[in-house]
C-alpha positions in Angstrom: -212.2 147.0 -145.2 -211.3 148.8 -148.3 -208.4 152.2 -148.5 -209.6 155.5 -148.7 -209.0 156.3 -152.1 -206.2 158.6 -153.3 -206.7 162.1 -154.6 -205.0 163.8 -157.4 -204.5 167.0 -158.5 -204.1 167.0 -162.2 -202.7 170.5 -163.6 -202.4 171.6 -167.4 -200.1 174.5 -167.0 -199.0 176.7 -169.9 -196.0 179.0 -168.7 -195.8 182.6 -170.2 -193.5 184.1 -167.5 -190.5 181.1 -166.8 -188.4 183.3 -164.8 -191.5 184.3 -162.4 -192.6 180.4 -162.5 -189.4 179.3 -161.2 -190.6 181.1 -158.1 -193.4 178.7 -157.7 -191.5 175.7 -158.7 -189.4 176.4 -155.8 -191.8 177.1 -153.5 -194.7 174.2 -154.1 -192.8 170.9 -153.3 -192.8 172.2 -149.6 -196.7 172.7 -149.4 -197.6 169.9 -151.4 -195.4 168.0 -148.9 -197.0 169.4 -145.6 -200.5 168.3 -146.9 -199.0 164.2 -147.8 -198.7 164.8 -151.7 -196.1 163.7 -154.1 -195.6 164.2 -157.4 -196.2 161.1 -160.0 -195.9 163.4 -162.9 -194.3 166.5 -163.4 -193.3 168.5 -166.6 -192.1 165.3 -168.3 -192.4 164.4 -172.0 -196.1 164.4 -173.7 -197.1 161.9 -176.3 -200.4 162.8 -178.2 -202.2 159.4 -178.7 -206.1 160.8 -179.4 -206.9 164.1 -179.8 -204.6 167.3 -179.1 -202.1 166.7 -176.9 -201.7 169.4 -174.1 -198.9 172.1 -175.2 -198.1 173.2 -171.9 -196.9 171.1 -168.6 -198.7 168.4 -167.3 -198.5 167.8 -163.5 -200.1 164.9 -161.4 -199.8 165.2 -157.6 -201.2 162.2 -155.5 -202.5 162.7 -152.1 -203.9 160.3 -149.4 -207.7 161.2 -150.2 -209.8 163.4 -152.4 -210.4 165.8 -149.3 -206.7 166.0 -148.7 -205.9 167.4 -152.4 -208.7 169.6 -152.3 -207.6 170.9 -148.7 -204.2 171.6 -150.1 -206.0 173.6 -152.9 -207.7 175.6 -150.5 -205.0 176.2 -147.8 -203.8 179.3 -146.5 -200.5 178.0 -147.0 -200.8 177.6 -151.0 -203.2 180.8 -151.6 -199.9 182.9 -152.0 -198.0 180.2 -154.0 -201.1 179.4 -156.2 -201.0 183.2 -156.8 -197.8 183.3 -158.0 -198.6 180.2 -160.6 -201.8 182.3 -161.5 -199.9 185.2 -162.7 -196.9 183.3 -164.4 -199.2 181.0 -166.2 -202.5 179.9 -167.4 -203.5 176.7 -165.9 -206.4 174.4 -165.8 -206.6 172.1 -162.7 -208.7 169.1 -161.6 -209.0 166.9 -158.1 -209.8 163.2 -159.3 -210.6 160.7 -156.9 -208.7 157.3 -157.2 -210.0 153.8 -157.3 -210.7 152.1 -154.1 -207.8 149.8 -152.9 
């Protein structure tokens, strides 16, 4: 029997209103935790290896499953927090299924 693969939310975020984005950074960890998520990477240094490195923040959040990651993104709890991110930054978000463990 194999474990359910984890799910990952991967975000590339280019903040254009740092003061406004601070409210997002303050609010989102509690919502992530409600859905069993944890940060794997959150805005650390980026080193380009091939192609163009992203110029904004890279965030990777691990969830117990891809379904749980999607539930977080589509939740009523996250909607008002997401609106802050959308207002204060340009973002690309992806949900990626991990490998079976």
